C-alpha positions as CSV (number, residue, x, y, z in Angstrom):
1,M,-114.3,167.6,-0.1
2,T,-111.9,166.5,2.0
3,S,-112.5,166.3,5.8
4,L,-109.4,168.5,6.5
5,L,-110.6,171.4,4.4
6,V,-113.2,174.0,5.8
7,R,-114.6,176.3,3.7
8,P,-116.2,180.0,5.1
9,N,-119.7,180.5,4.9
10,E,-122.0,183.6,4.8
11,P,-121.8,185.6,7.9
12,D,-124.2,184.8,11.0
13,T,-125.6,187.1,13.3
14,Q,-122.3,187.4,14.9
15,G,-120.6,187.6,11.7
16,K,-118.7,184.2,11.9
17,V,-117.8,182.8,8.9
18,L,-115.8,179.7,9.8
19,E,-115.2,177.9,12.9
20,V,-113.4,174.8,13.9
21,T,-113.6,173.4,17.5
22,P,-111.9,170.4,19.2
23,A,-115.0,168.5,18.6
24,S,-115.4,169.4,15.0
25,A,-111.6,168.6,14.2
26,G,-111.8,165.6,16.4
27,W,-108.7,166.5,18.6
28,D,-108.2,168.1,22.0
29,H,-106.6,171.7,21.8
30,V,-106.9,174.2,18.8
31,G,-110.0,176.1,18.3
32,F,-110.2,178.8,15.6
33,R,-113.0,180.9,14.1
34,V,-113.1,184.0,12.1
35,H,-115.5,187.0,12.2
36,K,-116.2,189.7,9.9
37,L,-117.7,192.5,11.4
38,T,-119.4,195.6,9.9
39,Q,-119.0,199.2,11.3
40,G,-120.6,199.3,14.9
41,Q,-121.1,195.6,15.0
42,Q,-120.3,194.2,18.4
43,I,-119.6,190.7,19.6
44,E,-119.4,189.4,23.1
45,G,-118.4,186.3,24.7
46,N,-116.5,184.5,27.6
47,T,-113.2,182.6,27.5
48,G,-114.6,179.5,29.3
49,N,-111.6,177.1,30.2
50,R,-109.7,178.4,27.2
51,E,-107.2,181.1,26.6
52,H,-107.9,183.0,23.4
53,C,-105.6,185.6,21.2
54,L,-107.8,187.8,19.1
55,V,-106.0,188.9,16.0
56,L,-107.1,191.9,14.2
57,L,-106.7,190.5,10.7
58,S,-107.9,193.9,9.3
59,G,-109.9,196.9,10.2
60,R,-110.0,198.8,13.7
61,A,-112.1,197.8,16.9
62,S,-112.4,198.4,20.6
63,V,-111.6,195.6,22.7
64,T,-113.0,195.2,26.4
65,S,-112.0,192.6,29.1
66,G,-113.3,193.5,32.5
67,E,-111.2,196.4,33.7
68,H,-109.0,196.3,30.7
69,R,-110.0,198.5,27.5
70,W,-108.0,199.1,24.4
71,E,-109.8,201.8,22.2
72,D,-109.8,201.8,18.4
73,I,-106.9,199.6,17.8
74,G,-105.8,198.5,14.5
75,E,-103.8,199.8,11.7
76,R,-103.7,197.0,8.9
77,M,-106.7,197.9,6.8
78,D,-105.7,194.9,4.4
79,I,-104.0,192.0,5.0
80,F,-101.6,192.2,2.4
81,E,-100.3,195.8,3.6
82,K,-98.0,193.1,5.4
83,V,-97.7,195.2,8.5
84,P,-97.9,193.1,11.8
85,P,-101.4,193.2,13.3
86,Y,-102.5,194.4,16.5
87,A,-104.1,191.3,18.8
88,V,-105.2,190.9,22.0
89,Y,-104.4,188.1,24.7
90,L,-107.2,186.9,26.8
91,P,-106.8,184.3,29.7
92,D,-109.5,181.5,30.6
93,G,-112.6,182.4,32.5
94,V,-112.9,186.2,31.1
95,E,-115.6,188.0,29.8
96,F,-114.8,190.3,26.8
97,S,-116.5,192.1,23.9
98,V,-115.1,193.7,20.3
99,D,-116.8,196.7,19.0
100,A,-115.7,197.1,15.3
101,T,-115.0,200.7,14.9
102,T,-114.5,200.0,10.9
103,D,-115.5,197.2,9.0
104,M,-113.5,194.6,10.1
105,E,-112.2,190.5,10.1
106,L,-111.4,189.3,13.5
107,A,-109.6,185.6,14.1
108,V,-110.3,184.2,17.4
109,C,-107.8,181.3,18.3
110,S,-108.0,179.4,21.3
111,A,-106.3,176.4,23.6
112,P,-106.9,174.9,26.9
113,G,-106.0,177.7,29.6
114,H,-104.9,177.8,33.1
115,G,-105.1,181.2,34.5
116,N,-101.5,181.9,34.6
117,H,-101.7,185.1,32.7
118,E,-103.3,188.7,32.2
119,P,-105.0,190.0,29.4
120,R,-102.8,192.0,27.6
121,L,-102.2,194.3,24.2
122,I,-100.0,192.6,21.8
123,A,-99.3,195.5,19.6
124,P,-97.2,195.7,16.1
125,H,-93.8,196.9,17.3
126,Q,-93.8,193.9,20.0
127,I,-94.3,191.1,17.0
128,K,-91.1,189.9,15.5
129,Q,-90.6,189.8,11.7
130,S,-88.3,187.4,10.1
131,T,-87.9,185.8,6.9
132,R,-87.0,182.0,6.3
133,G,-85.6,180.1,3.4
134,G,-84.3,181.0,-0.2
135,G,-85.2,181.3,-3.6
136,T,-88.5,179.9,-4.4
137,N,-88.7,178.8,-0.6
138,T,-88.7,182.1,0.8
139,R,-91.4,183.1,3.1
140,H,-92.0,186.0,5.5
141,I,-92.9,185.4,9.4
142,Q,-94.7,187.5,11.8
143,D,-94.5,185.9,15.4
144,I,-97.9,187.0,17.0
145,L,-97.3,184.7,20.0
146,P,-94.3,182.4,19.8
147,E,-93.3,180.4,22.8
148,T,-91.0,183.0,24.0
149,E,-93.8,185.1,25.1
150,P,-96.3,184.3,28.2
151,A,-99.2,181.9,27.4
152,D,-100.7,178.4,28.4
153,S,-100.9,176.4,25.2
154,L,-101.3,178.8,22.5
155,L,-99.1,179.6,19.6
156,V,-99.8,181.9,16.9
157,V,-97.9,183.4,13.7
158,E,-98.8,184.4,10.4
159,V,-96.8,184.1,7.2
160,Y,-96.6,185.4,3.6
161,T,-95.5,183.0,0.9
162,P,-94.6,185.1,-2.3
163,A,-96.3,183.8,-5.5
164,G,-94.5,181.0,-7.1
165,N,-92.7,179.9,-3.8
166,W,-93.4,177.3,-1.4
167,S,-93.9,177.3,2.2
168,S,-94.1,175.2,5.3
169,Y,-91.2,173.5,3.2
170,P,-89.2,171.1,3.2
171,P,-92.3,169.1,4.7
172,H,-92.2,169.0,8.4
173,K,-94.3,167.2,11.0
174,H,-94.8,167.6,14.8
175,D,-96.8,164.9,16.1
176,V,-94.5,162.7,18.4
177,D,-93.6,163.5,21.8
178,N,-90.0,163.0,21.6
179,L,-88.4,166.3,23.0
180,P,-86.2,167.8,22.7
181,E,-86.3,166.7,19.1
182,E,-90.0,167.1,18.3
183,S,-93.7,167.8,20.1
184,I,-96.8,167.1,19.4
185,L,-98.7,170.0,18.5
186,E,-102.2,170.3,16.4
187,E,-102.5,173.2,13.8
188,T,-104.8,174.9,11.8
189,Y,-104.3,176.9,8.8
190,Y,-106.2,179.8,7.7
191,H,-105.4,180.8,4.2
192,R,-106.1,184.0,2.0
193,L,-104.9,184.9,-1.4
194,N,-104.0,188.0,-3.2
195,P,-105.5,188.6,-5.8
196,S,-108.7,186.9,-3.8
197,Q,-109.8,184.9,-7.0
198,G,-106.8,182.8,-6.8
199,F,-105.8,179.3,-5.1
200,A,-102.8,177.5,-3.6
201,F,-102.5,173.8,-2.6
202,Q,-101.7,172.1,0.8
203,R,-100.8,168.5,1.3
204,V,-101.1,166.7,4.9
205,Y,-99.4,162.9,5.0
206,T,-97.9,160.8,7.3
207,D,-94.8,158.6,6.6
208,D,-97.1,155.4,5.9
209,R,-99.6,157.2,3.9
210,S,-102.6,156.3,6.2
211,L,-103.4,160.2,6.0
212,D,-102.5,161.5,2.7
213,E,-104.9,164.5,1.3
214,T,-104.0,167.3,-1.2
215,M,-106.4,170.0,-1.1
216,A,-106.9,173.4,-3.5
217,V,-107.3,176.1,-0.9
218,E,-108.8,179.0,-1.7
219,N,-109.4,183.0,-0.7
220,G,-110.6,182.4,3.2
221,C,-110.4,178.4,3.7
222,C,-109.0,176.8,6.6
223,V,-106.7,173.4,6.6
224,M,-106.5,171.7,9.9
225,V,-103.6,169.3,10.6
226,P,-103.9,167.0,13.1
227,R,-100.6,164.9,12.3
228,G,-98.2,164.4,9.5
229,Y,-96.4,166.7,7.0
230,H,-98.2,169.6,5.9
231,P,-96.0,171.8,2.6
232,V,-97.8,174.6,1.0
233,G,-97.2,175.7,-2.7
234,A,-98.7,179.3,-3.9
235,P,-99.1,179.5,-7.8
236,H,-97.8,182.3,-10.0
237,G,-99.4,185.4,-10.0
238,Y,-101.1,184.6,-6.5
239,E,-99.4,185.6,-3.2
240,L,-100.5,183.4,-0.1
241,Y,-101.1,184.7,3.6
242,Y,-102.0,182.4,6.1
243,L,-102.5,182.4,9.7
244,N,-101.3,179.3,12.0
245,V,-102.6,178.3,15.3
246,M,-100.8,175.5,17.3
247,A,-101.4,174.1,20.8
248,G,-100.5,170.7,22.2
249,P,-99.9,168.8,25.5
250,K,-96.8,171.1,26.0
251,R,-96.3,174.5,24.4
252,Q,-93.0,174.0,22.3
253,W,-92.6,174.2,18.8
254,K,-90.2,171.1,17.7
255,F,-90.5,169.7,14.2
256,Q,-88.7,167.2,12.3
257,N,-88.5,167.2,8.4
258,D,-89.4,164.6,6.1
259,P,-86.3,162.3,5.8
260,A,-87.1,162.0,1.9
261,H,-86.6,165.7,1.8
262,E,-84.2,166.7,4.3
263,W,-81.5,167.3,2.0
264,I,-83.3,170.5,0.5
265,V,-82.0,172.3,3.9
266,R,-78.4,170.7,3.8
267,Q,-77.2,172.1,0.7
């Protein structure tokens, strides 16, 4: 098993099934974890020196942070309903709690924060939906926390890739500080498959192939992308969802396609 692939575990006492930290990933910015909570279960935390984006992947919950409380939020009971989720942005240095009002799945995305923003609800109607690509390169985007919305470091987006299609394709990378052409962003991919017994493939590779890993990802797996190109392919019969979390020294998403495959977008 490659070191870039993180598989889920059975829920711990906090419902946590998966976690990536800067220490475990060997990088500086992105943190990511997933909790599967049963109705009535509560988790509490402190954001510390990191801003957080809590994404209600499925189910409903009440979220509290100081004087802010969002009661029984959540509309999407299954990820593959494809409606935009509810999310909550939290700055660094605040306490928070999540009370599951139904069984639910929660993604906790984090990155360095600088105290510049207030806690806020991100409602489904605020999330921009778009479609990229064409043919078997078509995929559908829901921008939860894009760079046009306030945050210090975090970028959060979810993508639906139809069965048989490619995504994050042609292969692109964002690992060089060369703005405005390219920015440095670490990234995680949290994968879900429909039907759930499915699988997909993700490759992470650099120009010199000093990093070149190809992974079979299953439902609930996470792939870490420290650098390099990172295309994804969904086999026939299995629809692929992934939640991306990105962060780096500058909060800008500027990427470069693999020159060998650039011709695909120039047709």
